[in-house]
Jmol script that loads the backbone (N, CA, C; Angstrom):
load data "model"
ATOM      1  N   MET A   1     -12.845 -24.117   8.442  1.00  0.00           N
ATOM      2  CA  MET A   1     -11.775 -23.459   8.281  1.00  0.00           C
ATOM      3  C   MET A   1     -10.773 -23.465   9.480  1.00  0.00           C
ATOM      4  N   ASN A   2      -9.528 -23.863   9.725  1.00  0.00           N
ATOM      5  CA  ASN A   2      -8.922 -23.932  10.725  1.00  0.00           C
ATOM      6  C   ASN A   2      -7.543 -23.223  10.356  1.00  0.00           C
ATOM      7  N   LEU A   3      -6.345 -23.075  11.423  1.00  0.00           N
ATOM      8  CA  LEU A   3      -5.372 -22.454  11.311  1.00  0.00           C
ATOM      9  C   LEU A   3      -4.436 -23.023  10.166  1.00  0.00           C
ATOM     10  N   GLU A   4      -4.561 -24.337   9.504  1.00  0.00           N
ATOM     11  CA  GLU A   4      -3.731 -25.051   8.904  1.00  0.00           C
ATOM     12  C   GLU A   4      -4.239 -24.808   7.344  1.00  0.00           C
ATOM     13  N   THR A   5      -5.384 -24.054   7.274  1.00  0.00           N
ATOM     14  CA  THR A   5      -6.259 -24.016   5.928  1.00  0.00           C
ATOM     15  C   THR A   5      -5.287 -23.035   5.043  1.00  0.00           C
ATOM     16  N   PRO A   6      -5.004 -23.614   3.682  1.00  0.00           N
ATOM     17  CA  PRO A   6      -4.127 -22.689   3.142  1.00  0.00           C
ATOM     18  C   PRO A   6      -5.010 -21.184   2.426  1.00  0.00           C
ATOM     19  N   LEU A   7      -4.030 -20.263   2.522  1.00  0.00           N
ATOM     20  CA  LEU A   7      -4.677 -19.002   2.136  1.00  0.00           C
ATOM     21  C   LEU A   7      -5.387 -19.312   0.598  1.00  0.00           C
ATOM     22  N   ALA A   8      -4.931 -19.883  -0.229  1.00  0.00           N
ATOM     23  CA  ALA A   8      -5.698 -20.161  -1.533  1.00  0.00           C
ATOM     24  C   ALA A   8      -6.911 -20.453  -1.283  1.00  0.00           C
ATOM     25  N   GLU A   9      -7.602 -21.479  -0.534  1.00  0.00           N
ATOM     26  CA  GLU A   9      -8.837 -21.807  -0.496  1.00  0.00           C
ATOM     27  C   GLU A   9      -9.571 -20.934   0.732  1.00  0.00           C
ATOM     28  N   VAL A  10      -9.161 -19.980   0.724  1.00  0.00           N
ATOM     29  CA  VAL A  10     -10.174 -18.960   2.024  1.00  0.00           C
ATOM     30  C   VAL A  10     -10.694 -17.899   0.743  1.00  0.00           C
ATOM     31  N   ASP A  11     -12.049 -17.995   0.910  1.00  0.00           N
ATOM     32  CA  ASP A  11     -13.027 -17.441  -0.056  1.00  0.00           C
ATOM     33  C   ASP A  11     -12.421 -15.666  -0.283  1.00  0.00           C
ATOM     34  N   VAL A  12     -12.342 -15.287   1.281  1.00  0.00           N
ATOM     35  CA  VAL A  12     -11.907 -13.886   1.182  1.00  0.00           C
ATOM     36  C   VAL A  12     -10.636 -13.294   0.818  1.00  0.00           C
ATOM     37  N   VAL A  13      -9.746 -14.193   0.424  1.00  0.00           N
ATOM     38  CA  VAL A  13      -8.480 -13.910   0.026  1.00  0.00           C
ATOM     39  C   VAL A  13      -8.293 -14.048  -1.656  1.00  0.00           C
ATOM     40  N   PRO A  14      -8.219 -13.034  -2.331  1.00  0.00           N
ATOM     41  CA  PRO A  14      -8.239 -12.884  -3.716  1.00  0.00           C
ATOM     42  C   PRO A  14      -7.060 -13.878  -4.304  1.00  0.00           C
ATOM     43  N   PRO A  15      -7.125 -14.572  -5.301  1.00  0.00           N
ATOM     44  CA  PRO A  15      -5.779 -15.316  -5.616  1.00  0.00           C
ATOM     45  C   PRO A  15      -4.602 -14.545  -6.060  1.00  0.00           C
ATOM     46  N   PRO A  16      -4.751 -13.359  -6.242  1.00  0.00           N
ATOM     47  CA  PRO A  16      -3.398 -12.767  -6.454  1.00  0.00           C
ATOM     48  C   PRO A  16      -2.849 -12.062  -5.083  1.00  0.00           C
ATOM     49  N   ARG A  17      -3.633 -11.781  -4.147  1.00  0.00           N
ATOM     50  CA  ARG A  17      -3.256 -11.639  -2.889  1.00  0.00           C
ATOM     51  C   ARG A  17      -2.619 -12.839  -2.067  1.00  0.00           C
ATOM     52  N   ALA A  18      -3.112 -14.087  -2.476  1.00  0.00           N
ATOM     53  CA  ALA A  18      -2.481 -15.143  -1.910  1.00  0.00           C
ATOM     54  C   ALA A  18      -1.328 -15.376  -2.394  1.00  0.00           C
ATOM     55  N   ARG A  19      -1.010 -15.128  -3.604  1.00  0.00           N
ATOM     56  CA  ARG A  19       0.234 -15.471  -4.041  1.00  0.00           C
ATOM     57  C   ARG A  19       1.386 -14.438  -3.705  1.00  0.00           C
ATOM     58  N   GLN A  20       0.758 -13.291  -3.573  1.00  0.00           N
ATOM     59  CA  GLN A  20       1.758 -12.164  -2.842  1.00  0.00           C
ATOM     60  C   GLN A  20       2.030 -12.384  -1.570  1.00  0.00           C
ATOM     61  N   LEU A  21       1.423 -13.082  -0.643  1.00  0.00           N
ATOM     62  CA  LEU A  21       1.443 -13.212   0.692  1.00  0.00           C
ATOM     63  C   LEU A  21       2.359 -14.736   0.595  1.00  0.00           C
ATOM     64  N   GLU A  22       2.260 -15.473  -0.239  1.00  0.00           N
ATOM     65  CA  GLU A  22       3.139 -16.691  -0.216  1.00  0.00           C
ATOM     66  C   GLU A  22       4.635 -16.101  -0.805  1.00  0.00           C
ATOM     67  N   ARG A  23       4.623 -15.265  -1.344  1.00  0.00           N
ATOM     68  CA  ARG A  23       6.015 -14.830  -1.610  1.00  0.00           C
ATOM     69  C   ARG A  23       6.838 -14.364  -0.256  1.00  0.00           C
ATOM     70  N   PHE A  24       5.959 -13.924   0.613  1.00  0.00           N
ATOM     71  CA  PHE A  24       6.563 -13.291   1.887  1.00  0.00           C
ATOM     72  C   PHE A  24       6.289 -14.466   2.946  1.00  0.00           C
ATOM     73  N   GLY A  25       6.119 -15.804   2.531  1.00  0.00           N
ATOM     74  CA  GLY A  25       6.284 -16.965   3.516  1.00  0.00           C
ATOM     75  C   GLY A  25       4.980 -17.134   4.175  1.00  0.00           C
ATOM     76  N   VAL A  26       3.730 -16.323   3.777  1.00  0.00           N
ATOM     77  CA  VAL A  26       2.505 -16.573   4.640  1.00  0.00           C
ATOM     78  C   VAL A  26       1.683 -17.488   3.658  1.00  0.00           C
ATOM     79  N   ARG A  27       1.611 -18.972   4.110  1.00  0.00           N
ATOM     80  CA  ARG A  27       0.764 -19.704   3.248  1.00  0.00           C
ATOM     81  C   ARG A  27      -0.554 -20.302   3.954  1.00  0.00           C
ATOM     82  N   THR A  28      -0.608 -20.108   5.158  1.00  0.00           N
ATOM     83  CA  THR A  28      -1.828 -20.453   5.860  1.00  0.00           C
ATOM     84  C   THR A  28      -2.565 -19.659   6.557  1.00  0.00           C
ATOM     85  N   VAL A  29      -3.634 -19.759   7.141  1.00  0.00           N
ATOM     86  CA  VAL A  29      -4.630 -18.634   7.935  1.00  0.00           C
ATOM     87  C   VAL A  29      -3.835 -18.501   9.434  1.00  0.00           C
ATOM     88  N   GLY A  30      -3.120 -19.534   9.747  1.00  0.00           N
ATOM     89  CA  GLY A  30      -2.279 -19.292  11.065  1.00  0.00           C
ATOM     90  C   GLY A  30      -1.419 -18.322  10.811  1.00  0.00           C
ATOM     91  N   GLU A  31      -0.516 -18.814   9.653  1.00  0.00           N
ATOM     92  CA  GLU A  31       0.596 -17.644   9.393  1.00  0.00           C
ATOM     93  C   GLU A  31       0.262 -16.528   9.067  1.00  0.00           C
ATOM     94  N   LEU A  32      -0.795 -16.338   8.709  1.00  0.00           N
ATOM     95  CA  LEU A  32      -1.341 -15.035   8.265  1.00  0.00           C
ATOM     96  C   LEU A  32      -1.869 -14.322   9.529  1.00  0.00           C
ATOM     97  N   LEU A  33      -2.350 -14.950  10.661  1.00  0.00           N
ATOM     98  CA  LEU A  33      -2.711 -14.122  11.893  1.00  0.00           C
ATOM     99  C   LEU A  33      -1.435 -13.938  12.623  1.00  0.00           C
ATOM    100  N   LEU A  34      -0.503 -14.422  12.503  1.00  0.00           N
ATOM    101  CA  LEU A  34       0.801 -14.467  13.413  1.00  0.00           C
ATOM    102  C   LEU A  34       1.877 -13.189  12.495  1.00  0.00           C
ATOM    103  N   HIS A  35       1.460 -12.822  11.319  1.00  0.00           N
ATOM    104  CA  HIS A  35       2.158 -11.959  10.470  1.00  0.00           C
ATOM    105  C   HIS A  35       2.193 -10.449  10.816  1.00  0.00           C
ATOM    106  N   PHE A  36       3.039  -9.796  11.602  1.00  0.00           N
ATOM    107  CA  PHE A  36       2.901  -8.755  12.248  1.00  0.00           C
ATOM    108  C   PHE A  36       3.525  -7.489  11.266  1.00  0.00           C
ATOM    109  N   PRO A  37       3.209  -6.336  10.844  1.00  0.00           N
ATOM    110  CA  PRO A  37       3.926  -5.427  10.225  1.00  0.00           C
ATOM    111  C   PRO A  37       5.404  -4.984  10.831  1.00  0.00           C
ATOM    112  N   ARG A  38       6.458  -4.617  10.078  1.00  0.00           N
ATOM    113  CA  ARG A  38       7.499  -3.961  10.479  1.00  0.00           C
ATOM    114  C   ARG A  38       7.370  -2.988  11.373  1.00  0.00           C
ATOM    115  N   ARG A  39       6.519  -2.040  11.031  1.00  0.00           N
ATOM    116  CA  ARG A  39       6.280  -0.602  11.712  1.00  0.00           C
ATOM    117  C   ARG A  39       4.730  -0.183  11.580  1.00  0.00           C
ATOM    118  N   TYR A  40       4.255   0.541  12.298  1.00  0.00           N
ATOM    119  CA  TYR A  40       3.004   0.897  12.564  1.00  0.00           C
ATOM    120  C   TYR A  40       3.106   2.588  12.162  1.00  0.00           C
ATOM    121  N   GLU A  41       2.379   2.975  11.225  1.00  0.00           N
ATOM    122  CA  GLU A  41       2.204   4.483  10.694  1.00  0.00           C
ATOM    123  C   GLU A  41       0.850   4.983  11.239  1.00  0.00           C
ATOM    124  N   ASP A  42       0.748   5.987  12.019  1.00  0.00           N
ATOM    125  CA  ASP A  42      -0.434   6.378  12.736  1.00  0.00           C
ATOM    126  C   ASP A  42      -0.960   7.520  11.387  1.00  0.00           C
ATOM    127  N   ARG A  43      -1.617   6.930  10.778  1.00  0.00           N
ATOM    128  CA  ARG A  43      -2.512   7.997   9.780  1.00  0.00           C
ATOM    129  C   ARG A  43      -3.351   8.784   9.867  1.00  0.00           C
ATOM    130  N   THR A  44      -3.954   8.834  11.195  1.00  0.00           N
ATOM    131  CA  THR A  44      -5.053   9.702  11.706  1.00  0.00           C
ATOM    132  C   THR A  44      -4.475  10.867  11.854  1.00  0.00           C
ATOM    133  N   GLN A  45      -3.179  11.363  12.159  1.00  0.00           N
ATOM    134  CA  GLN A  45      -2.492  12.776  12.683  1.00  0.00           C
ATOM    135  C   GLN A  45      -1.979  12.935  11.472  1.00  0.00           C
ATOM    136  N   PHE A  46      -2.117  14.530  10.960  1.00  0.00           N
ATOM    137  CA  PHE A  46      -1.394  14.867   9.848  1.00  0.00           C
ATOM    138  C   PHE A  46      -0.526  15.877  10.237  1.00  0.00           C
ATOM    139  N   ASP A  47       0.685  15.692   9.928  1.00  0.00           N
ATOM    140  CA  ASP A  47       1.877  16.782  10.225  1.00  0.00           C
ATOM    141  C   ASP A  47       1.348  17.918   9.155  1.00  0.00           C
ATOM    142  N   HIS A  48       2.316  19.044   9.364  1.00  0.00           N
ATOM    143  CA  HIS A  48       2.608  20.022   8.312  1.00  0.00           C
ATOM    144  C   HIS A  48       3.364  19.458   7.255  1.00  0.00           C
ATOM    145  N   PHE A  49       3.432  19.843   5.877  1.00  0.00           N
ATOM    146  CA  PHE A  49       4.150  19.586   5.192  1.00  0.00           C
ATOM    147  C   PHE A  49       5.863  19.843   5.673  1.00  0.00           C
ATOM    148  N   PRO A  50       6.542  18.856   5.470  1.00  0.00           N
ATOM    149  CA  PRO A  50       7.994  18.884   6.110  1.00  0.00           C
ATOM    150  C   PRO A  50       8.824  20.057   5.291  1.00  0.00           C
ATOM    151  N   ALA A  51       9.318  20.949   6.276  1.00  0.00           N
ATOM    152  CA  ALA A  51      10.483  21.848   5.456  1.00  0.00           C
ATOM    153  C   ALA A  51      11.843  21.494   5.282  1.00  0.00           C
ATOM    154  N   GLU A  52      12.145  20.315   5.981  1.00  0.00           N
ATOM    155  CA  GLU A  52      13.323  19.946   5.966  1.00  0.00           C
ATOM    156  C   GLU A  52      13.036  18.360   5.811  1.00  0.00           C
ATOM    157  N   THR A  53      14.545  17.785   5.091  1.00  0.00           N
ATOM    158  CA  THR A  53      14.451  16.226   4.830  1.00  0.00           C
ATOM    159  C   THR A  53      14.831  15.489   6.022  1.00  0.00           C
ATOM    160  N   GLY A  54      14.251  14.480   6.185  1.00  0.00           N
ATOM    161  CA  GLY A  54      14.546  13.444   7.002  1.00  0.00           C
ATOM    162  C   GLY A  54      14.040  12.098   6.583  1.00  0.00           C
ATOM    163  N   ASP A  55      15.022  11.372   7.536  1.00  0.00           N
ATOM    164  CA  ASP A  55      14.332   9.476   7.539  1.00  0.00           C
ATOM    165  C   ASP A  55      13.007   9.276   8.241  1.00  0.00           C
ATOM    166  N   ARG A  56      12.281  10.178   8.973  1.00  0.00           N
ATOM    167  CA  ARG A  56      11.154   9.873   9.656  1.00  0.00           C
ATOM    168  C   ARG A  56      10.009  10.086   8.695  1.00  0.00           C
ATOM    169  N   ALA A  57       9.150   9.177   8.481  1.00  0.00           N
ATOM    170  CA  ALA A  57       7.988   9.067   7.797  1.00  0.00           C
ATOM    171  C   ALA A  57       6.948  10.074   8.335  1.00  0.00           C
ATOM    172  N   VAL A  58       6.391  10.897   7.429  1.00  0.00           N
ATOM    173  CA  VAL A  58       5.437  11.780   8.200  1.00  0.00           C
ATOM    174  C   VAL A  58       4.032  11.574   7.003  1.00  0.00           C
ATOM    175  N   CYS A  59       2.778  11.972   7.386  1.00  0.00           N
ATOM    176  CA  CYS A  59       1.652  11.694   6.837  1.00  0.00           C
ATOM    177  C   CYS A  59       1.145  13.335   6.537  1.00  0.00           C
ATOM    178  N   VAL A  60       0.883  13.484   5.317  1.00  0.00           N
ATOM    179  CA  VAL A  60       0.450  14.832   5.219  1.00  0.00           C
ATOM    180  C   VAL A  60      -0.575  14.852   4.380  1.00  0.00           C
ATOM    181  N   CYS A  61      -1.734  15.870   4.217  1.00  0.00           N
ATOM    182  CA  CYS A  61      -3.049  15.946   3.674  1.00  0.00           C
ATOM    183  C   CYS A  61      -2.937  17.157   2.889  1.00  0.00           C
ATOM    184  N   GLY A  62      -3.401  17.013   1.926  1.00  0.00           N
ATOM    185  CA  GLY A  62      -3.639  18.372   0.835  1.00  0.00           C
ATOM    186  C   GLY A  62      -4.658  18.144  -0.076  1.00  0.00           C
ATOM    187  N   VAL A  63      -4.886  19.271  -0.806  1.00  0.00           N
ATOM    188  CA  VAL A  63      -5.942  19.510  -1.514  1.00  0.00           C
ATOM    189  C   VAL A  63      -5.458  19.600  -3.215  1.00  0.00           C
ATOM    190  N   VAL A  64      -5.884  18.876  -4.025  1.00  0.00           N
ATOM    191  CA  VAL A  64      -5.361  19.151  -5.310  1.00  0.00           C
ATOM    192  C   VAL A  64      -6.059  20.179  -6.078  1.00  0.00           C
ATOM    193  N   LYS A  65      -5.533  21.393  -6.311  1.00  0.00           N
ATOM    194  CA  LYS A  65      -6.317  22.754  -7.078  1.00  0.00           C
ATOM    195  C   LYS A  65      -6.435  22.476  -8.182  1.00  0.00           C
ATOM    196  N   LYS A  66      -5.497  21.900  -9.243  1.00  0.00           N
ATOM    197  CA  LYS A  66      -5.765  21.896 -10.788  1.00  0.00           C
ATOM    198  C   LYS A  66      -5.075  20.930 -11.204  1.00  0.00           C
ATOM    199  N   THR A  67      -5.344  20.170 -12.208  1.00  0.00           N
ATOM    200  CA  THR A  67      -4.783  19.067 -12.834  1.00  0.00           C
ATOM    201  C   THR A  67      -4.716  19.404 -14.482  1.00  0.00           C
ATOM    202  N   SER A  68      -3.578  18.807 -15.030  1.00  0.00           N
ATOM    203  CA  SER A  68      -4.042  18.978 -16.634  1.00  0.00           C
ATOM    204  C   SER A  68      -3.025  17.669 -17.137  1.00  0.00           C
ATOM    205  N   LEU A  69      -3.643  17.238 -18.261  1.00  0.00           N
ATOM    206  CA  LEU A  69      -2.931  16.197 -18.996  1.00  0.00           C
ATOM    207  C   LEU A  69      -2.179  16.851 -20.190  1.00  0.00           C
ATOM    208  N   ARG A  70      -1.253  16.460 -20.459  1.00  0.00           N
ATOM    209  CA  ARG A  70      -0.103  16.817 -21.351  1.00  0.00           C
ATOM    210  C   ARG A  70       0.360  15.586 -22.189  1.00  0.00           C
ATOM    211  N   ARG A  71       0.569  15.872 -23.603  1.00  0.00           N
ATOM    212  CA  ARG A  71       1.254  14.838 -24.406  1.00  0.00           C
ATOM    213  C   ARG A  71       2.581  15.002 -24.531  1.00  0.00           C
ATOM    214  N   LEU A  72       3.258  13.603 -24.238  1.00  0.00           N
ATOM    215  CA  LEU A  72       4.694  13.830 -24.575  1.00  0.00           C
ATOM    216  C   LEU A  72       5.318  13.255 -25.541  1.00  0.00           C
ATOM    217  N   ARG A  73       6.118  13.040 -26.184  1.00  0.00           N
ATOM    218  CA  ARG A  73       6.757  12.395 -27.410  1.00  0.00           C
ATOM    219  C   ARG A  73       6.105  11.009 -27.444  1.00  0.00           C
ATOM    220  N   GLY A  74       6.061  10.347 -28.381  1.00  0.00           N
ATOM    221  CA  GLY A  74       5.586   9.219 -28.568  1.00  0.00           C
ATOM    222  C   GLY A  74       3.938   8.680 -28.091  1.00  0.00           C
ATOM    223  N   GLY A  75       3.446   9.849 -27.928  1.00  0.00           N
ATOM    224  CA  GLY A  75       1.694   9.496 -27.662  1.00  0.00           C
ATOM    225  C   GLY A  75       1.665   9.304 -26.034  1.00  0.00           C
ATOM    226  N   GLN A  76       2.669   9.466 -25.028  1.00  0.00           N
ATOM    227  CA  GLN A  76       2.459   8.951 -23.856  1.00  0.00           C
ATOM    228  C   GLN A  76       1.779  10.038 -23.222  1.00  0.00           C
ATOM    229  N   ALA A  77       1.047   9.817 -22.299  1.00  0.00           N
ATOM    230  CA  ALA A  77       0.184  10.915 -21.594  1.00  0.00           C
ATOM    231  C   ALA A  77       1.145  11.377 -19.960  1.00  0.00           C
ATOM    232  N   ALA A  78       1.373  12.447 -19.808  1.00  0.00           N
ATOM    233  CA  ALA A  78       1.768  12.541 -18.490  1.00  0.00           C
ATOM    234  C   ALA A  78       0.792  13.638 -17.687  1.00  0.00           C
ATOM    235  N   ASP A  79       0.761  13.032 -16.552  1.00  0.00           N
ATOM    236  CA  ASP A  79      -0.321  14.016 -15.616  1.00  0.00           C
ATOM    237  C   ASP A  79       0.232  14.956 -14.979  1.00  0.00           C
ATOM    238  N   SER A  80      -0.096  16.139 -14.831  1.00  0.00           N
ATOM    239  CA  SER A  80       0.763  17.324 -14.332  1.00  0.00           C
ATOM    240  C   SER A  80      -0.046  17.861 -13.265  1.00  0.00           C
ATOM    241  N   ARG A  81      -0.005  18.104 -11.806  1.00  0.00           N
ATOM    242  CA  ARG A  81      -0.475  18.573 -10.897  1.00  0.00           C
ATOM    243  C   ARG A  81       0.176  19.985 -10.673  1.00  0.00           C
ATOM    244  N   ASN A  82      -0.635  20.830 -10.328  1.00  0.00           N
ATOM    245  CA  ASN A  82      -0.135  22.418 -10.172  1.00  0.00           C
ATOM    246  C   ASN A  82      -0.897  22.826  -8.722  1.00  0.00           C
TER     247      ASN A  82
END
end "model"
wireframe off; spacefill off
backbone 0.3
color backbone group
């Protein structure tokens, strides 16, 4: 394998992921190595749930205490968490 190897030929990249990356213009191993994310989110620090709205991304952590499954019209199921 070298930097010009197509991602479709790399065993550890599943075909659906290779197609998704190709839509972003990432076709080779070298292009993947040089592809950097638009932003970095530190998901190790959990903020308190935001009291106000804003454009700043926050990471929150919680515990689901209760769930229920309700039937809607047409037989569709809706998951409701309280």
